[in-house]
C-alpha positions as CSV (number, residue, x, y, z in Angstrom):
1,M,-24.4,-6.1,0.6
2,V,-23.3,-6.0,4.2
3,G,-22.9,-9.7,5.3
4,K,-22.7,-11.4,2.0
5,A,-20.2,-12.7,-0.1
6,T,-19.1,-10.2,-3.2
7,C,-17.1,-11.2,-6.2
8,R,-14.2,-8.6,-6.8
9,I,-13.2,-8.9,-10.2
10,A,-9.7,-6.8,-9.7
11,G,-8.2,-9.9,-8.3
12,A,-7.5,-11.1,-12.0
13,M,-4.8,-8.4,-11.6
14,I,-2.4,-10.6,-10.0
15,A,-2.4,-13.1,-12.6
16,I,-1.6,-10.7,-15.3
17,A,0.9,-8.6,-13.1
18,T,4.0,-10.1,-14.6
19,A,3.2,-10.0,-18.5
20,S,1.8,-6.6,-18.5
21,V,3.8,-4.4,-16.2
22,A,7.4,-6.1,-16.4
23,L,10.0,-6.6,-19.0
24,A,13.1,-8.7,-18.0
25,L,16.0,-6.8,-19.9
26,P,19.8,-8.0,-20.7
27,A,22.4,-6.4,-18.2
28,S,24.3,-5.3,-21.5
29,A,21.9,-2.7,-21.2
30,Q,24.1,-1.2,-18.2
31,D,27.7,-0.1,-18.4
32,T,28.5,-2.6,-15.8
33,P,25.8,-5.4,-14.5
34,Q,26.0,-4.7,-10.9
35,A,25.6,-1.2,-11.3
36,R,22.4,1.2,-10.3
37,P,20.0,0.6,-13.3
38,D,19.1,3.5,-15.3
39,A,15.6,3.6,-16.1
40,S,15.8,5.9,-19.0
41,A,18.3,4.0,-20.5
42,A,17.1,0.0,-19.9
43,C,13.1,0.6,-20.0
44,P,10.9,1.7,-22.6
45,D,10.6,5.3,-23.1
46,R,6.5,5.1,-23.5
47,P,4.1,3.6,-21.5
48,T,2.6,0.4,-22.5
49,L,-1.0,1.5,-23.4
50,E,-0.3,4.1,-26.0
51,G,-1.4,7.7,-25.0
52,A,-1.6,7.2,-21.4
53,V,-0.5,9.8,-19.4
54,P,0.5,9.9,-15.7
55,E,-1.3,12.1,-13.6
56,R,1.6,13.8,-12.0
57,D,4.4,16.1,-13.2
58,T,7.5,14.2,-12.3
59,A,8.6,10.8,-11.9
60,L,8.1,9.1,-8.6
61,T,10.8,9.2,-5.7
62,L,12.8,6.3,-4.3
63,P,13.9,6.4,-0.7
64,A,18.0,6.5,-0.5
65,E,18.1,2.9,0.6
66,W,16.9,1.8,-2.7
67,E,19.1,3.7,-4.8
68,D,21.6,1.2,-5.1
69,F,19.3,-1.3,-7.0
70,A,16.5,0.9,-8.6
71,N,15.9,3.9,-10.5
72,M,12.5,5.8,-11.6
73,S,11.9,7.2,-15.2
74,M,8.5,8.8,-15.7
75,H,6.6,5.6,-16.6
76,W,8.9,2.8,-15.3
77,L,10.8,1.5,-12.3
78,A,14.0,-0.4,-13.1
79,V,15.1,-2.7,-10.7
80,R,18.2,-4.7,-10.8
81,T,17.8,-8.6,-10.2
82,Q,20.0,-11.1,-8.8
83,L,21.1,-12.4,-12.0
84,G,22.4,-8.8,-13.2
85,T,19.7,-8.0,-15.3
86,V,16.9,-5.3,-15.1
87,L,13.3,-5.5,-14.5
88,C,11.0,-3.0,-15.7
89,I,8.0,-2.3,-13.8
90,E,5.4,0.2,-15.4
91,T,4.5,2.8,-13.0
92,T,2.4,5.2,-15.3
93,W,-1.1,4.7,-13.2
94,A,0.5,5.5,-10.0
95,I,0.2,9.0,-8.4
96,D,2.4,8.2,-5.4
97,V,4.3,5.5,-3.6
98,A,5.2,4.9,0.1
99,N,6.4,2.4,2.8
100,F,9.2,1.2,0.7
101,E,10.4,-2.3,2.3
102,K,13.3,-4.9,2.0
103,F,11.8,-8.1,3.2
104,D,15.2,-9.7,2.9
105,D,17.5,-10.1,0.0
106,R,15.4,-10.8,-2.4
107,F,11.7,-9.6,-2.2
108,V,11.0,-5.8,-2.0
109,G,7.9,-3.8,-2.3
110,F,5.8,-0.6,-1.9
111,D,2.1,0.8,-1.7
112,W,1.1,2.7,-4.5
113,S,-1.8,5.1,-5.1
114,G,-3.7,6.0,-8.1
115,Y,-6.9,7.9,-9.1
116,E,-9.5,5.8,-6.9
117,V,-7.3,2.5,-6.9
118,G,-4.7,1.5,-4.7
119,G,-2.4,-1.8,-4.4
120,Y,1.0,-3.2,-2.8
121,M,3.5,-3.9,-5.4
122,L,5.8,-6.9,-4.3
123,I,8.9,-7.7,-6.2
124,D,11.0,-10.8,-6.3
125,T,14.6,-10.6,-7.8
126,A,15.3,-14.1,-8.2
127,G,16.4,-15.0,-11.2
128,T,15.8,-12.6,-13.8
129,G,13.0,-11.0,-11.4
130,S,9.1,-10.4,-11.1
131,V,6.5,-8.9,-9.9
132,T,2.9,-9.1,-8.4
133,D,0.2,-6.8,-7.1
134,T,-0.7,-8.1,-3.8
135,G,-3.2,-5.3,-2.9
136,A,-1.6,-4.9,0.7
137,K,1.5,-5.6,2.3
138,P,1.8,-9.4,2.4
139,L,2.8,-11.4,5.4
140,F,5.5,-14.1,4.7
141,S,5.2,-17.9,6.4
142,P,7.7,-18.7,9.0
143,D,10.1,-20.2,6.8
144,K,9.5,-18.0,4.0
145,G,8.1,-20.9,1.4
146,H,5.0,-18.9,1.1
147,F,3.1,-15.3,1.5
148,A,-0.5,-14.5,1.8
149,A,-2.3,-11.1,1.4
150,V,-5.9,-10.1,2.0
151,Q,-7.3,-6.6,0.7
152,F,-11.1,-5.2,0.4
153,S,-12.3,-2.0,-0.4
154,D,-15.4,-0.5,-1.2
155,A,-14.6,0.9,-4.4
156,G,-13.5,-2.5,-5.6
157,W,-10.8,-1.1,-7.6
158,G,-7.7,-2.4,-5.5
159,G,-4.8,-4.3,-6.8
160,L,-6.1,-7.7,-5.0
161,E,-9.3,-7.2,-3.8
162,G,-9.4,-10.8,-2.2
163,F,-7.4,-13.1,-0.4
164,A,-4.7,-14.9,-1.9
165,V,-1.5,-17.3,-1.2
166,W,2.0,-17.5,-3.3
167,R,4.3,-20.0,-3.2
168,T,8.1,-19.2,-3.4
169,Y,10.9,-21.4,-5.3
170,S,14.1,-20.7,-6.0
171,G,13.7,-19.1,-9.3
172,G,10.1,-17.0,-8.3
173,M,6.8,-17.1,-7.1
174,A,3.3,-18.5,-8.3
175,P,-0.2,-18.1,-6.8
176,M,-1.4,-21.2,-5.0
177,H,-4.9,-19.9,-4.2
178,V,-7.0,-16.8,-5.3
179,D,-10.2,-16.1,-3.4
180,T,-12.5,-12.7,-4.8
181,F,-15.4,-14.0,-2.7
182,L,-14.8,-12.8,0.6
183,P,-17.4,-11.7,2.9
184,T,-18.1,-8.1,3.0
185,M,-16.2,-6.6,5.8
186,A,-14.3,-3.4,7.1
187,D,-10.6,-3.7,8.0
188,W,-9.9,-7.2,6.5
189,R,-6.2,-8.3,7.7
190,I,-3.9,-11.4,8.1
191,D,-3.6,-11.5,12.0
192,K,-0.6,-14.4,11.7
193,W,0.9,-17.6,10.3
194,E,0.4,-20.3,12.9
195,N,2.3,-22.6,11.2
196,E,3.5,-23.2,7.7
197,G,0.0,-24.6,6.9
198,C,-2.5,-22.1,8.5
199,I,-3.3,-18.3,8.3
200,H,-5.3,-16.3,10.8
201,L,-7.3,-13.8,9.2
202,S,-10.1,-11.2,10.4
203,G,-12.5,-8.6,9.5
204,V,-15.3,-6.5,11.2
205,P,-18.9,-6.6,9.8
206,Y,-19.9,-3.0,8.5
207,E,-22.8,-2.9,10.6
208,R,-20.6,-3.0,13.8
209,V,-18.8,-0.1,12.9
210,K,-19.8,3.2,14.2
211,D,-16.7,5.3,14.4
212,W,-14.0,4.7,11.6
213,R,-11.4,6.1,13.5
214,K,-11.8,3.5,16.4
215,M,-11.8,0.3,14.5
216,E,-9.4,-2.0,17.0
217,Q,-12.8,-1.4,19.8
218,Y,-14.8,-3.5,17.4
219,E,-15.1,-7.4,17.7
220,R,-13.5,-8.7,14.8
221,D,-14.9,-12.2,13.1
222,R,-12.4,-14.8,12.7
223,Y,-11.2,-17.0,9.9
224,V,-8.8,-19.6,9.5
225,S,-7.1,-20.7,5.6
226,R,-5.6,-24.1,5.7
227,S,-3.0,-25.4,3.4
228,R,-4.8,-29.0,3.8
229,E,-8.3,-27.7,2.3
230,G,-6.5,-25.9,-0.6
231,W,-6.1,-22.3,1.5
232,K,-9.9,-22.3,1.7
233,L,-11.2,-19.6,4.1
234,S,-13.4,-21.1,7.0
235,S,-14.9,-19.3,9.5
236,S,-13.1,-20.2,12.6
237,A,-10.7,-19.1,15.4
238,E,-8.7,-22.4,15.4
239,C,-6.7,-24.0,12.9
240,S,-7.0,-27.5,14.3
241,K,-10.5,-28.9,13.8
242,S,-12.2,-30.2,16.8
């Protein structure tokens, strides 16, 4: 399949993430709306899928800087939203979490991994909150009106398995473009937003890779994604067409 475009079915996860893993519960579940949420009290006491059992013995661990607005139970992550409600995000399927980050006063996220799967959970605390799996850490546009992510794995069971662009608005976020037919390459990444309407991406064809520890030494194939073309990928290193 090297050099061919491959359809990645896992990309559909971003379309159902909010409905399947998040519940917005009223602030009345907490003693004080702005207090740290209690996942055990505010979120369900069982996983969504009956009989599902985490492949770990304890709840996942949050970093200290998240403790004023988030809390973990065995199956759920509770996050306080900007309206004072509690957003419950299921984590039953995660074995480990890492690289917790606050992008600003609104967006937070973290890497997650499970049995032969993984992704990046981006949480929007605007309004009553929402969540989506971007597969890998997203990159926001200069004015934060959009963000984009690309993720491609050999197993094909990542959180995105493709390239996607989302729009942000005052009360949430929405996907504008999802592409699960990426050329089969290693080390796909978003290099930068050139402006609000164009993204630079790149990857390394598998046939060039001789040592996976030295990916930076290999020539990369360049792509751009332009808003005027519906964010579709084009093989080019330039945002402006000649």
